[in-house]
C-alpha positions as CSV (number, residue, x, y, z in Angstrom):
1,M,77.6,69.7,-115.3
2,T,78.0,69.7,-119.1
3,E,76.6,68.1,-122.2
4,F,80.0,66.9,-123.3
5,N,78.9,63.3,-122.4
6,I,81.8,61.0,-123.4
7,P,82.4,58.1,-120.9
8,G,85.8,58.0,-119.3
9,L,86.5,61.7,-119.0
10,S,87.6,62.9,-115.6
11,S,85.5,65.4,-113.7
12,A,88.4,67.9,-113.9
13,M,88.4,67.6,-117.7
14,L,84.6,68.0,-117.8
15,R,84.8,71.2,-115.7
16,N,87.6,72.5,-117.9
17,L,85.7,71.8,-121.1
18,K,82.7,73.6,-119.7
19,M,84.9,76.7,-118.9
20,L,86.3,76.5,-122.5
21,G,82.8,76.5,-124.0
22,F,82.7,72.9,-125.2
23,D,79.0,72.2,-125.2
24,T,78.6,69.0,-127.3
25,P,81.2,67.0,-129.1
26,T,81.6,67.3,-132.8
27,P,81.2,64.1,-134.9
28,V,85.0,63.4,-135.0
29,Q,85.3,64.1,-131.3
30,E,82.5,61.8,-130.4
31,A,84.0,58.9,-132.5
32,A,87.7,59.5,-131.7
33,I,87.9,60.4,-127.9
34,P,86.6,57.0,-126.6
35,A,89.0,55.1,-128.9
36,V,91.9,57.3,-127.8
37,L,91.0,56.8,-124.1
38,E,90.9,53.0,-124.7
39,G,94.5,53.2,-126.1
40,R,93.5,52.3,-129.7
41,D,95.3,53.6,-132.8
42,V,93.0,55.9,-134.8
43,I,93.0,56.9,-138.5
44,A,90.5,59.7,-139.0
45,M,89.4,61.7,-142.0
46,A,87.9,65.1,-141.2
47,R,88.2,68.6,-142.7
48,T,89.9,71.6,-141.1
49,G,87.6,73.2,-138.5
50,S,85.9,69.9,-137.5
51,G,87.4,69.9,-134.0
52,K,90.1,67.3,-134.5
53,T,92.6,69.0,-132.2
54,A,90.4,68.3,-129.2
55,A,89.6,64.9,-130.6
56,F,93.2,63.8,-129.9
57,G,94.1,66.5,-127.4
58,I,91.5,65.6,-124.7
59,G,92.6,62.0,-124.6
60,M,96.3,63.0,-124.7
61,V,96.0,65.2,-121.7
62,E,93.8,62.7,-119.8
63,K,96.4,59.9,-120.2
64,L,99.4,62.0,-119.0
65,E,101.3,61.0,-116.0
66,V,102.2,64.5,-114.9
67,K,104.6,63.4,-112.1
68,R,106.6,61.5,-114.7
69,F,108.6,64.5,-116.2
70,S,109.4,63.1,-119.7
71,V,108.0,63.5,-123.2
72,Q,104.9,61.3,-123.3
73,G,103.1,62.9,-126.3
74,L,104.3,64.2,-129.7
75,V,102.2,66.0,-132.3
76,L,103.7,66.4,-135.8
77,C,102.2,69.3,-137.9
78,P,103.0,70.4,-141.5
79,T,103.6,74.1,-140.6
80,R,104.6,76.2,-137.7
81,E,101.3,78.1,-137.8
82,L,99.4,74.9,-137.3
83,A,101.8,73.7,-134.6
84,D,101.3,77.0,-132.7
85,Q,97.5,76.7,-133.0
86,V,97.6,73.0,-131.7
87,A,99.9,73.9,-128.8
88,R,97.6,76.7,-127.8
89,A,94.6,74.3,-127.8
90,L,96.6,71.7,-125.8
91,R,97.5,74.3,-123.2
92,D,93.8,75.2,-122.8
93,L,92.9,71.5,-122.4
94,A,95.8,70.9,-120.0
95,R,94.3,73.3,-117.5
96,A,92.4,70.2,-116.3
97,Q,95.8,69.0,-114.8
98,S,98.4,71.0,-112.9
99,N,102.0,71.7,-114.1
100,V,101.7,70.3,-117.6
101,K,104.6,71.5,-119.7
102,I,104.1,71.8,-123.5
103,L,106.8,72.9,-125.9
104,T,106.6,73.9,-129.6
105,L,109.6,72.9,-131.7
106,C,109.5,74.3,-135.2
107,G,112.0,75.4,-137.9
108,G,112.5,79.0,-139.0
109,V,113.7,80.1,-135.5
110,P,117.0,79.6,-133.7
111,I,117.4,76.1,-132.3
112,G,119.5,77.3,-129.2
113,P,116.6,78.5,-127.1
114,Q,114.7,75.3,-127.9
115,I,117.6,73.2,-126.7
116,G,117.6,75.3,-123.5
117,S,113.8,74.7,-123.0
118,L,114.2,70.9,-123.6
119,S,116.9,70.7,-121.0
120,H,114.3,71.6,-118.4
121,G,112.0,68.8,-119.7
122,A,108.5,68.6,-121.1
123,H,105.4,66.4,-121.1
124,L,104.1,67.2,-124.6
125,I,105.9,68.3,-127.8
126,V,104.2,69.9,-130.8
127,G,106.4,70.5,-133.9
128,T,107.3,70.3,-137.5
129,P,109.0,67.1,-138.8
130,G,112.2,68.8,-139.9
131,R,112.9,70.5,-136.6
132,I,111.9,67.4,-134.6
133,Q,114.4,65.4,-136.7
134,D,117.1,68.0,-136.0
135,H,116.6,67.6,-132.2
136,L,116.6,63.8,-132.4
137,N,119.9,63.9,-134.4
138,K,121.4,66.3,-131.8
139,E,120.1,64.0,-129.0
140,T,118.5,67.1,-127.4
141,L,115.1,65.3,-127.6
142,T,114.5,61.6,-126.7
143,L,111.3,59.8,-127.2
144,E,112.0,56.7,-125.2
145,D,109.0,57.3,-122.9
146,L,106.6,58.4,-125.7
147,K,103.1,56.9,-125.2
148,M,101.2,58.8,-128.0
149,L,102.2,60.0,-131.4
150,V,99.8,62.2,-133.5
151,L,100.3,62.9,-137.2
152,D,98.1,66.0,-137.8
153,E,97.2,66.8,-141.4
154,A,99.3,63.9,-142.5
155,D,98.3,64.4,-146.1
156,R,99.7,67.9,-146.2
157,M,103.0,66.7,-144.5
158,L,103.3,64.1,-147.3
159,D,102.5,66.8,-150.0
160,M,105.3,69.0,-148.5
161,G,107.9,66.3,-148.8
162,F,108.2,65.3,-145.1
163,Q,108.0,61.5,-145.8
164,E,111.7,60.9,-145.0
165,S,111.6,63.0,-141.8
166,M,108.4,61.3,-140.7
167,D,109.9,57.8,-141.3
168,F,113.0,58.9,-139.3
169,I,111.0,60.2,-136.4
170,L,108.8,57.1,-136.3
171,S,111.9,54.9,-136.2
172,R,112.9,56.7,-133.0
173,C,109.5,56.1,-131.3
174,P,108.9,53.1,-129.0
175,P,107.2,50.3,-130.9
176,R,104.6,50.0,-128.1
177,R,102.9,53.4,-128.5
178,Q,99.5,54.8,-129.6
179,T,99.6,56.3,-133.1
180,L,96.8,58.7,-134.2
181,L,96.6,59.8,-137.8
182,F,94.4,62.7,-138.8
183,S,94.0,63.7,-142.5
184,A,91.6,65.7,-144.6
185,T,92.0,63.2,-147.5
186,W,92.9,59.6,-147.8
187,P,95.2,59.1,-150.8
188,D,97.1,55.8,-151.2
189,Q,100.1,57.3,-149.4
190,I,98.0,57.8,-146.2
191,R,96.8,54.2,-146.3
192,R,100.3,52.9,-146.8
193,L,101.5,55.1,-143.8
194,S,98.7,53.6,-141.7
195,S,99.4,50.0,-142.6
196,Q,103.1,50.5,-141.9
197,Y,102.9,52.3,-138.5
198,Q,99.5,51.5,-137.0
199,R,98.1,48.5,-135.3
200,D,94.5,47.6,-136.0
201,P,93.4,51.2,-136.1
202,V,89.9,52.5,-135.5
203,T,88.8,54.1,-138.8
204,I,86.8,57.3,-138.5
205,T,85.3,59.0,-141.6
206,V,83.3,62.2,-140.9
207,T,81.2,62.7,-143.9
208,R,80.1,66.1,-145.1
209,D,76.5,65.2,-144.1
210,E,77.6,64.8,-140.5
211,E,79.4,68.1,-140.3
212,P,77.6,71.4,-139.8
213,A,77.2,72.8,-143.3
214,P,79.1,76.1,-143.8
215,A,76.9,78.9,-145.0
216,I,78.8,79.7,-148.2
217,R,77.5,81.7,-151.1
218,E,79.7,80.8,-154.1
219,V,80.2,83.0,-157.2
220,F,82.3,82.4,-160.3
221,Y,83.6,85.1,-162.7
222,E,85.0,84.5,-166.2
223,V,87.7,87.1,-167.0
224,A,90.1,87.6,-169.8
225,P,93.8,86.7,-169.2
226,G,95.5,89.5,-167.3
227,E,92.3,91.0,-165.9
228,E,92.3,89.0,-162.7
229,R,94.0,91.7,-160.5
230,Q,91.7,94.5,-161.8
231,A,88.7,92.2,-161.1
232,L,90.0,91.6,-157.6
233,V,90.2,95.4,-157.0
234,G,86.6,95.7,-158.2
235,L,85.4,92.8,-156.0
236,L,87.1,94.3,-152.8
237,S,85.8,97.7,-153.6
238,Q,82.3,96.3,-154.0
239,E,82.3,94.0,-150.9
240,Q,84.4,96.1,-148.5
241,P,85.2,93.0,-146.3
242,E,86.9,93.4,-143.0
243,S,89.0,90.3,-143.8
244,C,89.6,88.6,-147.1
245,L,91.9,85.6,-148.0
246,V,93.1,85.6,-151.6
247,F,94.6,82.3,-152.9
248,C,97.4,82.5,-155.6
249,G,99.2,79.6,-157.3
250,T,102.8,80.8,-156.8
251,R,104.9,82.7,-154.3
252,Q,105.9,85.3,-156.9
253,E,102.2,85.9,-157.8
254,C,101.4,86.5,-154.1
255,D,104.0,89.3,-153.8
256,L,102.8,90.9,-157.1
257,V,99.1,90.8,-156.1
258,A,99.8,92.1,-152.6
259,S,102.0,94.9,-154.0
260,S,99.4,95.9,-156.6
261,L,96.7,96.1,-154.0
262,V,98.9,98.3,-151.7
263,E,99.5,100.6,-154.7
264,K,95.8,101.0,-155.1
265,G,95.4,101.9,-151.4
266,F,94.3,98.6,-149.9
267,S,95.8,97.1,-146.7
268,A,97.3,93.8,-148.1
269,L,100.1,91.4,-147.1
270,A,101.6,88.4,-148.8
271,L,102.2,85.0,-147.1
272,H,104.3,82.3,-148.6
273,G,107.2,79.9,-147.9
274,D,110.0,82.2,-149.0
275,M,109.5,84.6,-146.1
276,E,111.5,84.7,-142.8
277,Q,109.6,83.0,-140.0
278,R,109.3,86.2,-137.9
279,D,107.8,88.0,-140.9
280,R,105.3,85.2,-141.4
281,D,104.4,85.4,-137.7
282,L,103.8,89.1,-137.9
283,V,101.7,88.8,-141.1
284,L,99.5,86.1,-139.6
285,T,99.1,88.1,-136.4
286,R,98.1,91.3,-138.2
287,F,95.6,89.4,-140.4
288,A,94.1,87.5,-137.4
289,N,93.6,90.6,-135.3
290,Q,92.1,92.7,-138.2
291,S,94.9,95.2,-138.6
292,C,95.4,93.9,-142.2
293,S,92.3,93.5,-144.4
294,V,93.6,91.3,-147.3
295,L,96.0,88.3,-147.0
296,V,97.4,87.0,-150.3
297,A,98.6,83.4,-149.8
298,T,99.6,80.1,-151.3
299,D,97.8,76.9,-150.3
300,V,100.7,75.6,-148.2
301,A,101.2,79.0,-146.4
302,A,97.5,79.3,-145.5
303,R,97.4,75.8,-144.0
304,G,96.9,76.2,-140.3
305,L,95.3,79.6,-140.5
306,D,92.3,79.3,-138.3
307,I,90.0,82.4,-138.3
308,D,86.3,81.9,-137.6
309,D,85.1,85.2,-139.0
310,L,86.4,85.3,-142.6
311,P,83.7,86.9,-144.7
312,L,85.4,86.5,-148.1
313,V,87.7,84.0,-149.8
314,V,88.9,84.6,-153.4
315,N,90.6,82.1,-155.8
316,L,92.5,84.4,-158.2
317,E,92.6,81.3,-160.4
318,P,90.9,77.9,-160.0
319,A,92.5,75.5,-157.5
320,R,94.6,72.6,-158.9
321,S,91.9,70.1,-157.9
322,P,88.2,70.1,-156.7
323,E,89.5,68.8,-153.4
324,T,91.8,71.8,-152.9
325,H,89.0,74.1,-154.0
326,T,86.7,72.7,-151.3
327,H,89.4,73.2,-148.6
328,R,90.0,76.8,-149.8
329,I,86.4,77.9,-149.7
330,G,85.7,76.0,-146.5
331,R,87.6,78.8,-144.6
332,T,84.6,81.1,-144.9
333,G,81.1,80.6,-143.7
334,R,82.1,79.3,-140.3
335,A,80.7,79.7,-136.8
336,G,77.2,80.3,-138.2
337,R,78.2,83.3,-140.3
338,E,77.5,83.5,-144.0
339,G,80.6,83.7,-146.2
340,L,81.3,84.6,-149.8
341,A,83.6,82.5,-152.0
342,V,84.6,83.9,-155.4
343,T,86.6,82.2,-158.1
344,F,88.1,83.9,-161.1
345,F,88.9,81.8,-164.2
346,T,90.1,82.6,-167.7
347,P,89.0,80.6,-170.8
348,P,92.3,78.6,-170.8
349,K,91.5,77.5,-167.2
350,A,87.9,76.7,-167.8
351,Y,88.7,72.9,-167.8
352,K,89.3,73.1,-164.0
353,I,85.8,74.5,-163.6
354,T,84.5,71.6,-165.8
355,K,86.3,69.1,-163.5
356,L,84.7,70.8,-160.4
357,E,81.2,70.5,-162.1
358,Q,81.8,66.8,-162.7
359,V,82.7,66.1,-159.1
360,R,79.8,68.1,-157.8
361,G,77.3,66.9,-160.3
362,E,76.0,70.3,-160.9
363,A,76.7,73.1,-163.3
364,V,78.5,76.4,-162.6
365,E,76.9,79.5,-163.9
366,P,79.7,82.1,-164.2
367,L,79.1,85.8,-164.2
368,P,80.9,88.2,-166.6
369,G,84.0,89.7,-165.1
370,S,83.2,93.0,-166.8
371,A,80.7,93.7,-164.0
372,L,83.7,93.9,-161.6
373,L,85.9,95.8,-164.0
374,A,83.4,98.6,-164.0
375,V,83.4,99.1,-160.2
376,P,85.5,102.2,-159.3
377,P,88.4,101.5,-156.9
378,A,87.3,102.2,-153.3
379,P,90.1,101.2,-150.9
380,F,89.3,100.9,-147.2
381,S,91.3,100.8,-144.0
382,P,91.4,97.9,-141.5
383,P,89.5,98.5,-138.3
384,R,92.5,97.9,-136.1
385,V,96.2,98.6,-135.7
386,T,98.8,96.2,-134.2
387,L,101.3,97.4,-131.6
388,C,104.4,95.4,-131.1
389,I,105.9,95.2,-127.6
390,A,109.5,94.1,-127.1
391,G,108.8,91.7,-124.3
392,G,107.1,88.3,-124.3
393,R,106.7,84.9,-122.6
394,K,110.4,84.8,-121.5
395,E,109.9,88.1,-119.6
396,K,106.7,86.6,-118.0
397,V,104.5,89.0,-119.9
398,R,100.9,87.8,-120.0
399,P,97.8,89.1,-121.9
400,G,96.3,90.4,-118.7
401,D,99.4,92.5,-118.1
402,I,99.1,94.2,-121.5
403,L,95.3,94.7,-121.1
404,G,95.9,96.2,-117.7
405,A,98.5,98.6,-118.9
406,L,96.1,99.8,-121.7
407,T,93.0,100.1,-119.6
408,G,94.7,101.2,-116.4
409,E,97.6,103.6,-116.9
410,A,96.7,104.3,-120.5
411,G,93.0,104.9,-119.6
412,L,91.5,103.2,-122.7
413,P,88.2,101.4,-122.5
414,A,88.5,97.6,-122.7
415,G,86.3,97.5,-125.8
416,V,88.9,99.2,-128.0
417,V,91.5,96.4,-127.3
418,G,91.5,93.4,-129.6
419,K,93.5,90.2,-129.7
420,I,96.7,89.9,-127.7
421,A,99.3,87.4,-128.9
422,I,102.3,86.6,-126.7
423,Q,105.4,85.1,-128.2
424,D,108.7,84.2,-126.6
425,F,110.4,87.6,-126.9
426,Q,107.7,89.9,-128.1
427,S,104.0,90.5,-127.9
428,F,101.3,91.9,-130.2
429,V,98.1,93.8,-129.3
430,A,95.5,95.1,-131.6
431,V,93.7,98.3,-130.8
432,D,91.0,100.3,-132.7
433,S,92.5,102.5,-135.4
434,G,91.1,105.7,-133.8
435,V,93.0,105.2,-130.6
436,A,96.2,103.6,-131.9
437,A,98.4,106.8,-131.6
438,K,97.1,107.4,-128.1
439,A,97.7,103.7,-127.1
440,L,101.3,103.8,-128.5
441,K,102.1,107.0,-126.7
442,R,100.7,105.8,-123.3
443,L,102.5,102.4,-123.6
444,E,105.8,104.1,-124.4
445,A,105.5,106.3,-121.4
446,G,104.0,103.7,-119.0
447,R,105.1,100.3,-117.7
448,I,104.1,96.7,-118.1
449,K,104.6,94.5,-115.0
450,G,106.5,97.4,-113.6
451,R,109.0,97.5,-116.5
452,K,109.4,99.7,-119.5
453,F,109.4,97.9,-122.9
454,R,110.0,99.3,-126.4
455,V,106.7,99.6,-128.3
456,R,106.1,100.3,-132.0
457,M,103.4,100.1,-134.6
458,A,103.7,96.9,-136.6
């Protein structure tokens, strides 16, 4: 039936995995799923993109008692973006069972609708520590029936200052529970967390040798202080990428770099922690569906961004550590596609490159930044445009409804319609730039699920 041969999986789950395109388990899945099914605690170190969500999600869904309508599983994530991504993956996996209810509880949005959703009950909760703590304090969420707790990207949650919230949440969990801890790194804090909250955990370390090697071509440019933005314009003009992720060290720098790129005619957006959640959602949606070409982000804001086809990653300055550098560039070169990772550094920041060389055991041969400064600016437009529809999950709008409205009444071929994202109160659909005006006009004049919704270009 499928090559996903892990003992203990139900036939329904195996059928679902085959439909979802799971052919063979990744190393972390192969090691973690049997332990999860056995009820063991797990501490696993694996990088982003290694398949860890399915590593805990498959066992979590398999062990659910669906007829028992109470919170049996809780996944804590550092950011709303990652929580949304995990919840989507769990909903896909939960197709193996019927009537599984999964809720996402994150900050940055009103708490009232979340309280309303919780009043109807749920089986699985995915959320950020701060908002989960809020619900526990308000007693709108109880964890007395919790069977499995997952700390996803635990190292990042600690980096972001969630230690106190995590301790509070763990104090509200039943002592007899299964605790799974997933982390990209294992600093001392993670080991202390494990010793404090886990019982005889199965330790899983997925080495780089076991993981499929990303196809990354890496280039370093030495530039003079103050020339980084001009060099970035030259790089983008030269490479013409459909999507590019640019890392900056501060929120202010993100805004400045994005603004300077827009002034030069590029399609660029900033992403950082000072933004309103709805603005962050829109930025991430536009970047993911290729209606924005360049995303300028901080490390924390980019956490949870999961895009397979990302041809170019740029470090506007070297990362704070070799470990962070590896995480950054690992976002390109996925899914069998070759990616380009470019790092700019000035002479005062050369010590960070030296540190990277020491860790890698090989020398970096930088190119002169003057080569990029000589490239004439050549801005390019993104291939798609995002349309925002004022109706979402709460109005029972589904992706098929939007696709049907565009390809049916609007008369567009399915090939010009890109990603469709449904949120609680609004939906986003990407369409090819050449038909965007036509699609907007037809959706404004037509109906979705027999109803008229306001539609605008994002």
